[in-house]
N, C-alpha and C positions, 0 to 999 in steps of 0.2 A: 715341526718345530721351527720357529722363526730364527733365521740366522742373520747376523750382522755382516755387512760387506764393508771392508775398509779400503781406502784408496791412498796409495803413495805414488806420487808422480813428480816429474819435472815440468809439468805443464804451465806453472805459474798461475797468477790470479787475474791477469789482464785480459787474456785471450779466451775464446769460447770453448777451448778444448776440454777442460775438466767439467764444465757444465754439460757439454755434449755427451761425454761418457756417462755422466749421471743420468741424463735423459735416456740413453740407450738401456741402462739398467732398469729405470722406472717404466719404460715402455714394455718390458717383459714382465716385471714384477712391480706393480704400482705401490705395493705395500712394503717394499724393501727398506731396511734400515741401513742407511749409508753413513759412514763415519770417515771424515777426512783425517788421515794421519798428517800428511803434508802434500802440498803441490809445489813446494819451493826447493826441491832438490836442485842443485846446480845442473843446468841443462847438459844432458849426456853423461853425467858423472855417475857411473854404475856403482863404484865403490861407496860413494856417499849415500846413494839410495839404499844400498844393501845395509849399511850401518844404521841408517834411520829405521828401516824396517825391522832390523834385529833388535833395536832398542825399544820399539813400541809393540810389536805384534804379540809377544808372549803374555801381555797383560789383559788380553781380551778373553771373553768367555769361550769355552770349548765350542768347536765347530764353526767359529768365525771364519769367514772367507776373506782372505787378504789378497787384494789385487794391487800389484805393483807394476808401474810402467815407467821405466827409464830405458829407452829403447833406441839408441842411435843406429842400430842395424835393422830397423823396421823395414819390412819388405824384402830383406835379404834372405840368407840361407839359415838364419837362426830359427829355432822352432818356437811356436807358441805352446806353452805347457801348463798343465795343472798338476800340482803335487799335493798329495794327501800325507799329512804327518800324523803323529799320535794324537794331536789336539786340534789341528786346524787344516784348512785348505789354503793353498797359495796358487795364484794364477798370474802369469806374466810371461815375458820373453825368456828363452833359455840362453841367457848371456851372462850368467853368474849372479844376477841380481837377487834371486831367491835363495841361492845356495847356503849362505851363512845361517839364515833363519831356519830352513828346513833341516839342515844338518843338526842344528841345536836341538830341535824338537824330535827328530828321528823320522826318517822317511818311511812311510808305509807303501806307497806306490807313486809312480810318476806316469803321466799320460801326455802324449803329444796330441794336441787338439787338431783333429783332422776332419771331424764330422761337421760339415757346413750347415746342417740342420739346426745347429746351436748358435750360429753366427747371425749377424744382420744379413738381410737379403743381398745387399751390395757391400762387398768387402773391398775397401780401398787398400792401396799398397803402402799408405803412409800413416794410417790411423787405426792400428789394431786395438788400441785401448777402447775406442768406441765400437768398432765393428766386430771384434772377437772377444776380448777379455771381459768387457762389461756385460754383454749378453750371456756369455758362458757363466759368469758369476751369478747373474740373475736366475738363470735356469737351475743352477746348483742350489740356490737359496730356496727354490720351489720344490726341491726334492729329486731333481734329475740325478742319475747315477754317473759317476766319473767314467766308468768303463764304457758308457754309451757315447762318450764324447770324442773318442779317438783310440789310438793304439798305445800299448804299454811301452815304456822306455826302460832300458836296463840301467841307464845313468843319465844324469843331467850335468850341464857344464858347471864346473866348480869355480868359485871366486874366493880365494883365501885372503883374509886380512893379512897385511904385512906381518911377518914373523918377528917375535922378540928373540934376542940373543943373550944367553947367559954369559956373564963375564965374571972374572975373579972379584968377589965381594959385591956383586950387583947384577944388574940387568939393563939391557939397552933396547929401546923400542923407538917409536916415532909417533908424531901427531897424525891421527887418521881422520879427525873431524873437528871442525870449529863450529860451536853452536852460536845461536843468535846473541848470546851474552858475551861472546868472545872467549869462552872457555876453550882451552886446548885439550881435547880428549885424545888419549893415547891408546895404543893397542896392548898396553900392559895391564893384565887382569889382577884383581885383588889377590887371587890364589898364588900368583907368581911372586908376590911380595911377602907371603906368609912367613918365610924363614928369616926375614929381616926385622930388626927393631925399628918400628916406624919413627920413633923419636930420634934415632941415631942414623939417619940416612940423609944424603944430599941428592936433590933432584935438579938436574941441569938441562936447560933448553936454550939454544942460542947463547947469549952472554949472561943469562940469568942462572944463578945457583941458589936454590931454596933449601933451607934447613928443616928437616923433619916433615912428617906427614901430619896435616891437620885433620880434625874431624868435621869442621864446618868452615864455611867462608868467613864467618864472623870472628874466628879465632885470630884474625889479623886485622890491623887497622884499615880503614877505607883507603883504597888506592894502592894497597900492598898486595903483592903476589903470594900465593900459597899453593902447595901441592896437596892433594887429597884424593881419596877414592870417591868418585861421584856416584850418582844414583844408578848409573848403568853398570857399575861394578868394575869400571876401568879407572886407572890413574888419570887424573886431569890436573892441569895447571890453570888457576883462576886468579883474577884480581877482585878483591872485595869491592863491590859497587863500581866496577870498571871492566875493561876489556883486556884480557891477557894477550890476545892476538895483537892488539895495537900497542900495548905497553912494552911487550917483549919483541915485537916485530917478527913473530913466528908465523909459519904457514904449514899447511898440510904437507907431510913428508919430512919435516924437520926432525932431527934426532933428539930423543929424550933419554937421558941416562940416569939410573938410580944406583947409588953406591953407598955402602956402609962407611961410616966415618967414626973415628974414635972420639968419644966424648971426654 
């Protein structure tokens, strides 16, 4: 069965790195189907990479192989790993990058990649995406068995998204990601707001206070900010045809509070 290989990295588009990793995949499996999720994760930002992977990986066909490389500790003591979940395979560094996605889908087994027969002949200390993760993904796409690639791990390193805090009459979270539209995506899930009347809440971030949850961006005038549940299932603050990050002056880590108000 042909398996898709996805790539999520902080390699950028200017340099040869993402092309070299694809070349390493294709050298092993010339027929590989490679899909770029993104190569524009902020360099070294593991939390951002984890959030992007979590937002995209569940929507691929079963048995897709997700390779993610945001790896500031490359060449250090972090392990290269392969994780099989109920639906997918994830390959990357054991630095927490994979953990939100594999936890969401349910871990079947985790393998530390130690069998050099599955790597490139020359493994450098600074480019495991090309020398380990890409070739391993290619071999897996050709039917290699995960257990042949290394030894079983009892656990992998966890990276938890910042936690929300329940407060009297509401909930407090924070901005965890800003997308290319300038939308402020928070760690507050739709389910955490289920007990509140969406029309009778106030969402505040920085000096902005927004009344009610909207269903679409177009429910407010152009240039006006709104709070809504985005396609990822998280609360977000957006500006219709504009950037909430610029308009509000918000950044990742800023507090977002939702509270019930009397109508």
